[in-house]
C-alpha positions in Angstrom: 99.3 -9.8 -233.3 102.0 -10.0 -230.9 99.6 -10.1 -228.0 97.5 -12.9 -229.7 100.5 -15.1 -230.1 101.6 -14.3 -226.5 98.0 -15.5 -225.3 98.2 -18.7 -227.5 101.5 -19.6 -226.0 100.3 -19.1 -222.6 97.2 -21.3 -223.4 99.5 -24.1 -224.8 101.8 -23.8 -222.0 99.0 -24.4 -219.6 97.6 -27.3 -221.5 101.2 -28.9 -221.5 101.6 -28.5 -217.8 98.2 -30.1 -217.1 98.9 -32.9 -219.4 102.3 -33.5 -217.4 100.8 -33.3 -214.2 98.1 -36.0 -215.2 100.7 -38.4 -216.7 103.0 -38.0 -213.6 100.1 -39.4 -211.3 101.2 -39.9 -207.7 104.7 -40.3 -208.5 106.9 -38.6 -206.0 104.3 -39.2 -203.4 105.3 -40.9 -199.8 102.4 -42.7 -198.1 102.0 -44.4 -194.6 99.7 -47.3 -193.5 99.9 -50.3 -191.4 98.2 -52.5 -188.9 97.8 -52.5 -185.2 96.1 -55.3 -183.4 95.6 -56.6 -179.8 93.7 -59.9 -178.9 93.3 -61.6 -175.4 91.3 -64.7 -174.2 90.6 -66.0 -171.0 89.2 -69.3 -169.8 88.8 -69.8 -166.2 92.2 -68.6 -164.8 94.1 -69.7 -168.1 94.6 -66.6 -170.5 96.5 -65.7 -173.5 97.2 -62.5 -175.5 98.9 -61.3 -178.8 99.8 -57.7 -180.1 101.1 -57.0 -183.5 102.4 -53.4 -184.7 103.3 -53.1 -188.5 103.7 -49.5 -189.8 104.2 -49.5 -193.5 106.0 -46.6 -195.5 105.8 -46.4 -199.3 106.9 -44.3 -202.3 105.3 -44.1 -205.8 108.4 -44.2 -207.9 106.1 -44.2 -211.1 102.8 -42.8 -211.8 100.9 -45.8 -211.0 103.4 -48.1 -209.3 104.7 -47.8 -205.7 107.0 -49.8 -203.6 106.6 -50.1 -199.6 108.0 -51.9 -196.7 106.6 -52.8 -193.3 108.6 -53.5 -190.2 107.3 -54.4 -186.9 106.8 -57.1 -184.4 104.4 -59.8 -183.0 104.2 -61.0 -179.6 102.1 -63.4 -177.7 102.0 -65.3 -174.2 99.9 -67.9 -172.7 99.4 -68.6 -169.1 97.6 -71.9 -167.7 95.1 -72.1 -164.9 98.0 -72.0 -162.2 99.7 -68.8 -163.5 102.5 -70.6 -165.1 103.4 -68.9 -168.5 103.7 -71.9 -171.0 104.5 -69.8 -174.1 106.2 -66.5 -174.7 107.1 -65.7 -178.3 108.3 -62.6 -180.0 108.5 -62.2 -183.7 110.2 -59.6 -185.8 108.2 -59.0 -189.1 109.8 -57.3 -192.4 107.3 -57.2 -195.3 108.4 -55.5 -198.6 105.6 -55.0 -201.1 105.0 -53.5 -204.6 101.6 -52.3 -206.1 100.3 -51.4 -209.4 97.3 -49.1 -209.7 94.8 -48.9 -212.5 92.1 -45.9 -212.5 88.4 -46.9 -212.8 86.8 -43.8 -212.6 87.3 -40.4 -210.7 89.2 -41.3 -207.4 88.4 -45.1 -207.7 91.2 -47.1 -208.4 92.0 -51.0 -208.6 95.4 -52.3 -207.7 97.5 -55.6 -207.6 99.9 -56.3 -204.8 102.6 -58.6 -204.3 104.3 -58.9 -201.0 107.1 -60.9 -199.5 106.7 -61.3 -195.6 109.6 -62.5 -193.7 109.2 -63.5 -190.0 111.9 -64.4 -187.6 110.8 -65.5 -184.1 111.8 -67.1 -180.6 109.7 -68.6 -177.8 111.4 -67.9 -174.6 109.6 -70.7 -172.8 110.7 -73.7 -175.3 113.8 -72.0 -176.2 113.0 -72.4 -180.0 113.7 -70.3 -182.8 111.3 -69.8 -186.1 111.5 -68.5 -189.5 109.3 -68.2 -192.3 109.0 -66.4 -195.7 106.1 -66.3 -198.1 105.0 -64.6 -201.2 101.3 -63.2 -201.2 99.4 -61.8 -204.1 96.3 -59.6 -203.0 94.1 -57.5 -205.5 92.3 -54.4 -203.8 90.5 -51.2 -204.2 91.6 -47.8 -203.2 89.5 -44.8 -203.1 91.0 -41.2 -202.8 89.1 -39.2 -200.3 91.4 -36.2 -200.6 95.0 -35.2 -201.2 96.4 -36.7 -198.1 94.0 -39.6 -197.4 92.7 -42.8 -199.0 90.4 -45.8 -198.1 91.6 -49.0 -199.5 90.6 -52.7 -199.2 92.1 -55.9 -200.1 91.5 -59.7 -200.4 94.5 -62.2 -200.4 94.2 -64.8 -203.2 97.3 -66.6 -203.5 100.1 -67.6 -200.9 103.3 -70.0 -201.1 105.7 -70.2 -198.1 108.0 -71.9 -195.9 108.4 -72.0 -192.1 111.2 -73.7 -190.3 111.2 -74.1 -186.4 114.6 -75.0 -184.8 114.3 -76.1 -181.0 117.1 -75.8 -178.5 117.7 -79.6 -178.5 116.3 -82.0 -181.4 115.5 -81.9 -185.0 114.4 -78.8 -186.9 111.0 -78.9 -188.3 110.5 -77.4 -192.0 106.9 -76.8 -193.2 105.9 -75.7 -196.9 102.5 -74.5 -197.7 100.8 -73.4 -200.9 97.1 -71.7 -201.1 94.9 -70.3 -203.7 93.0 -68.6 -201.1 95.7 -67.8 -198.4 96.6 -65.9 -195.3 95.3 -62.7 -194.8 98.1 -61.1 -193.0 101.5 -61.8 -191.3 99.5 -61.9 -187.9 96.3 -63.9 -188.1 96.8 -66.0 -191.3 93.1 -66.2 -191.7 92.1 -67.6 -195.2 91.3 -64.7 -197.6 89.7 -62.4 -195.2 88.9 -58.9 -196.4 91.1 -56.0 -194.9 89.7 -52.4 -194.8 92.2 -49.6 -194.0 93.3 -46.0 -194.6 96.3 -44.9 -196.2 98.0 -41.3 -195.7 99.9 -39.5 -198.5 102.4 -36.7 -198.1 
């Protein structure tokens, strides 16, 4: 009888542990992702180039909710046909974000993301400074490949933001924008483009 009760207790404890693991989801898991891009264009002797590096680190503080922040840099230069640099800008980027996940089936998840990218830039040629802040809403799908990697895709559907340009001399310019099919990322700002990438878990 004692052996039977012991076996029953072990089975119940096993079910309880498995239930707790399932309810915990990815809570306590760290992840890294980001974006790296390089573009160049040349027309005759005139040329331009831009580079963006934006690593993102996040943490699941709840079974299906994660917070992340990206910190990076965007730089671009433009040279005219005689080799004179007409634009040389450098922008510092901070992009905090939060996501909520819903499981569809197996390793496939749907998520909603809200991000608040802040950019501070300076153009060395015109000696002007710029600052912008925006709110982005983007749904997406995330598929878990294994314990350490997922593949995700997202599509920005809403953006509202403000940009201020302050020249060395003269009046500053402030722009405000609202889009229901908005900028895709802090770099290219294309409208609603689909993004595909990988996320590493640890």
